[in-house]
Structure formats: structure tokens, C-alpha cells
N, C-alpha and C positions, 0 to 999 in steps of 0.2 A: 829385843824387847823393852817395852817402856817398863824400866822398873818403877815404881813407884811409890812415894812415899804418902802415907797419910796420913794429918796431922788435923788431929782431934778427934784420934779415933776411940771408938765407946764401946762397953763392951755391952752395949742395950740394944736387943735388936731391933726396935724402933725406930734407933737412931739411925738417919742417912748416912753418917761414917762407918760402922756398923752394914750396910749394906752396899754402901762402896767399894768397900774389903772384898765381898764375897762377891761383888760382880766384878771386881777385878780380877780376881781367881779366877772365875768364870771363865771368864773372857782370855784367860791364855796369858795376864800381865802377872809378876812380882808385886804383892803388895807387902809392905812396910809400915805396920799402924803402931803410932807413935800417940800416947794418951797420956791423961794426969791419973787417972784409974788403974788396977790390976785387972786383968780380966784378959779372955778369950775370944776372939773370934776365927770359928771356926777352930783346926787347927793350932793357931799363933798367939802365941802371947803379946799382948800388946805392951811395947817397950815403953817404960819411963825417961823421962829425960832428953837427953840430946846425945844419942849415940854417935860413933863415927862414923858412918857411912861413904860408902861408894857408888861412882855408875848410878845415882839417882837423874835420871830423864824428868820426871815429875814432880811435883811436891803438891797434893791436894789438900786443899784449905776448909776445915769445920771446924773454925776457931771464929769466936767475934775478933774486929779489929783491938779489941785492947786487949785481948789474952794473946794475940799474934804477935805485940811488941815484944818480949822477950827472947823469939824464936828469930826477928830479923836477922842477926849475924851469922844464926847455926843455919837459916835456908839461902841464905848468900853465900857461904861455902862452901856449901855442899854443890853449887854451877849447875842450878839442874836447868835441864833445854828451857823448862815451862812451868811456872806456876798456876793453876788452877783455882781461881776465888768462888766458891759457890755460893749459893745464896745465902747471904746473911754475912759472908764473910768480905766483902770487898771493901779495901781499904787504901786508899789513895796513895799514903806514907809509903806503903807496903811497894803497890805498884810500880811508884816513883823509882824506889830503889831497886827492883827490877828490872825497872828497861833502863837504869844506869849502868846494869849490871849483863846488858846483851841478853837479860831469862824475857823468854815470850810471856807474857801474861794473857790467858781467856778468863773472862767473867762469864762464868758457864756450870754446868749441874753435869758434874760426873757420870751420873746415873743415864743419862739422858746421851753425854756424849758416846758412850759404850752400849747405849742400846740401840743407837742410830751408826753403827760404825763410825765414827766420828772422830773415835779419840786416838 
């Protein structure tokens, strides 16, 4: 299964990162929400910081490019198979780093990918 880190997870149900975690779980994927605010999405606590994780297949990003910078090394060291840049998170600097590390890059919407069985 494609274990997915949701970077920029929010406890606000109107945010797309919140909806993405719910949709991932509904579609049978393991979602790991990481954000900068305490809270929950469904039954899962949002993790603050940069925890040691393994077997991350996908990192889906819901942070603007400026807020991504502190996570560059963290993301690359997780060695995911792909990074999804959701609308508004496109970042040429991180895209280049990903490609240099043989990480697939998708500029897409996680919610649409899930709803069209293209995840």
C-alpha cells in the first residue's frame, strides 16, 4: 500500500490537506499527517515536527514553497517514491532536488487523483 505523508496537514475541516487525509484513509491508504498545529483528522493526531518514518511511498505537499524549505532534507531523507505538489505548492527548487534523487514528481491534486483512481 502507498503509505502517504501529508505535509501541511491542518485540523481545519475546510482545508484541502484535511480532506486529503480523510480521502486517503477512505481509499485504503495509510496517511501520516504532519503539520504545525495540534489537532486531529478523524482519529489521527497531527504530528508536529519531523518524526523518523519508514516506508513512505508518497509525500503530498500542502505548504507554499517558502514554508517547504525547512523540510527539504527531511523529505529527501525519507526517500519517497514520489512527491505530489498540490495546487499552490509547486516549487522548482524542491522539484529539482527530487529529480536529482530519483524521486518521481507529480504536479497534481491528490483529491482528484484519488477520486479518479489515478493515485
